[in-house]
C-alpha positions, 0 to 999 in steps of 0.5 A, a space after each residue: 499500499 506504502 510502495 503504491 502511495 510512493 509511486 501515485 506521489 511520484 507520478 503526480 510530481 512528474 505529471 505536473 513537472 511536465 505540464 507546468 514547464 510545456 505551459 511556461 515556454 509556450 508562454 514565454 514564446 509568446 511573450 518574445 513574439 508580442 514584444 517584438 510584434 507589438 512594442 506600443 501597445 500595453 502588456 502589463 497584464 500579459 506580464 503578471 499572467 507569466 510571471 505568475 506560471 513561470 512561479 508555478 513553473 518553479 514550484 513544481 521543481 522543488 515542491 516535495 508532492 511526496 510530502 505534502 496533501 494531494 489537494 494543494 497540487 490544484 493550487 498551480 493550475 488553477 492559477 494558470 486558469 487565473 493567469 491566463 484569464 489576466 492574459 486574456 484581457 487584453 483585447 489584442 491576445 485574442 485566442 490565448 484564450 487556448 491555452 486554458 486548454 493546459 491546465 483543464 487536461 491537467 485538472 481532469 486526470 486529478 479527478 472529477 471534482 478537479 475538473 469540474 472545479 477547473 471547466 467552471 472557473 474557465 467558464 465563469 472566467 471567460 463570460 467575465 472576460 466578455 462581459 467587462 469587455 462589452 463585446 458584440 456580435 453572437 454569443 457562441 462565437 465567444 462561447 465557443 473556445 470555452 466549449 472546445 476546452 471542456 471538451 477537450 477537458 472532457 475527453 482527458 478526463 474520460 482517459 484518465 479514468 480509462 488508464 486508472 482503470 487499466 492501471 488497477 487491472 495492471 496492479 491486480 495482474 501483476 499481483 496475481 503474477 507475483 504470487 504464480 512467480 513466489 508460489 513456482 520458485 516454492 516449488 522449484 526450491 522444493 523440487 530442488 530439495 529432494 533431487 538434493 536428498 536422493 542418492 541417485 543423479 538425475 538428468 533432465 534433457 529438453 527436447 532441443 538437447 539442452 541439460 536444464 535440470 541435475 542435482 548433486 548426486 551428479 556432480 558426485 557421479 561427474 567427480 568419478 566420471 569427467 564430465 559425464 551428463 554433458 553432451 558437448 564432450 567426450 567422457 573416456 570409454 564405457 563398457 557394458 555390464 560385462 565389464 569388457 564389452 567396449 560402448 561405441 559413442 552413439 550407443 551410449 545411454 546419452 545418445 540413447 536416450 535423446 534418440 526416444 529409446 527407453 531402458 530401465 536399470 542398464 549398467 555401463 562401465 566406465 574406465 578403462 578394465 585396468 584402472 579404477 573404474 565406476 559403475 552405473 546403473 541407468 534408466 531413462 524416461 521420455 517426457 511428453 508436453 500438454 498436446 502429446 508433443 515429445 519434451 525430451 527425456 529424464 536419466 537418472 543415474 546411480 552408483 552401484 560401483 560398490 554393490 557390483 564389486 561385492 558381488 564379484 567379490 562373493 562370487 570369487 570368496 566362493 569359487 575360492 572356498 569352493 576350491 580351497 576346502 574341496 582339496 584338502 578335503 578330497 585329500 582327507 577322503 582319499 587318504 582314509 580310504 587308502 587307510 582303510 585299504 592298508 589295515 593289514 599293513 600298520 606302517 602304511 596305514 598310520 603314514 595315510 592316517 598323518 597325511 590325512 589328518 595333515 589335510 583335515 588341520 588344513 581344513 580347520 585352519 581355512 574354516 577358522 579364517 573364514 569364520 574369523 573374517 565372516 564375523 567382521 564388522 566394516 572390515 575388522 575381526 570381532 574377537 576378544 583378546 587377554 593380554 598378558 606379558 610373555 615371552 614371544 621367544 617361546 612361542 615363535 621357536 614353537 611355530 617354527 618347529 611346527 612348520 619345519 615338517 610342511 618347510 622339508 617336503 620342499 626342502 625348504 630350511 627354517 632359521 630360528 637361531 636369532 630367535 631371542 627371549 623377548 617380552 611382550 603383553 599381548 594374547 599368547 594365543 592370538 600372537 601365536 595365530 599370527 606368527 603361524 600365518 607369516 610362518 605358513 606364507 614364507 613357506 607357501 610361497 619360497 622357492 624349493 630349496 629357499 630358506 626362513 629366518 625367524 629374530 625377536 627382539 626389543 629394544 624395551 619399548 616395542 617388541 619384534 618378531 620379523 619373519 624372513 623367506 627368499 621367496 619371489 617376492 612380492 611387487 609394490 603394487 601387491 603390497 597396497 592389498 596386500 592385507 585387503 579380504 580374499 586378496 591373494 598376490 598368486 592364484 596358483 598357491 593355494 589360500 583363502 586371502 584372510 590370513 594377512 587381513 586378520 593377523 593385521 587386525 589382531 597385531 593392532 587390537 593389541 596397540 601394533 602393527 605389522 609391516 612388510 618389505 619386499 621386492 620381486 625376486 628377493 624375497 620379503 620380509 614381514 615385521 610384527 611390532 608389538 607393546 612391551 610394556 601393557 598399555 591397559 587393564 583386562 580384556 579389549 574387544 576388538 571393534 572396526 
């Protein structure tokens, strides 16, 4: 409301200034013309009229119309009517009364009362001038200019009323449009918030091929797949769901969607197979306008890399476990059958049963590793350790003796001469499990005729266990993944890929760590660091 009043006041000021300045210019021109052409006559009334009009013009420039009452605006055009009447009183200035049209039109824009006041004043003043002058002739000829001026005022009043009605209508339409715009903006913000809240990327492509909508999830996808969702630049290699079949640019999802094709949950891999890559599940839907014409499409993309990687890992795990369990179990059953056949030869039967027992122990190790890994919580085993002060040298010696027979099958020697007394605050059973895993790997990944050296040492703060082999070594790339669950550097060597992961979790739960130094062809050295002194009391839970 206040804004409307301010606008009306500003409009009154502009109208007053334009009308008055125009009248001032015309009257000054008349004064100059009269001064040049009729110097002998007395023009005092004309000069008074000019001064009054010029004073009104000055007022329109300096009066603050927004801070005074609207009725004060009437003063200037009424003063103009009086001034023009004074000028018309000079008989030789016939026709100057037509200048009344300016203040009358101005008053007509201010309302009916103002117009009637101006018209009455013109008629009264013009009639008085004619009466005082004692003019003869037809009254119609004298009143005709006044009638024309009143008619002009009526036309101006009607036009003003029409303008006001149109302005009121425009104001209402503006208010309606503003409300509609505000609601549309609110709906747009709500839609944006909803789209940004979901965890899948949304792309809206118009019928002209322009991307008009996208959300935050799409931005995250674009960080892993630069250029995704854009039609003006390539985004690198794309592969079908099998991960190896290359998809050409015309057959990629965005291009197909633009051609009007529909697809749902189509898996696309982005990036070469030998590098880190991202998998997206993509769905396309076509849009139609109100008249049924094509209006573009919407594409939904969801990052399913973790899901597909987990499924593939599960398949590999099932395959690996099947193989790992089948081999020792087949051996156990086979040697038991041999032992049954050799019941009449006790020595042979005992040897067969010993081999079956060793394979049974191997089977138990694999099952224990799988059970430990299956109870993981975000990648770490969930076990209980009961640390106490122990001598790790005794554990290492026991592990070395336990694996000597197995190492002897491939002429591998185990050297424990550097196993020195070293105290540690640890769970003996868990540390024995760790040492067994490390020595087992040193045997499996060694070369025929190779050697293994185990050592223990302490600096008073930490206790160290070293397992060094002369095996094939480990590449730098494999070392980065060595402690991941189910990772195996070599597929031709039996194992579940869980031993090192479990061992590191056990050691870290003690407050220590496992490190490795290796290079292809030079063997490997695994170092276990444990606290030499207590760091807390009671049992501790290993959690992720």
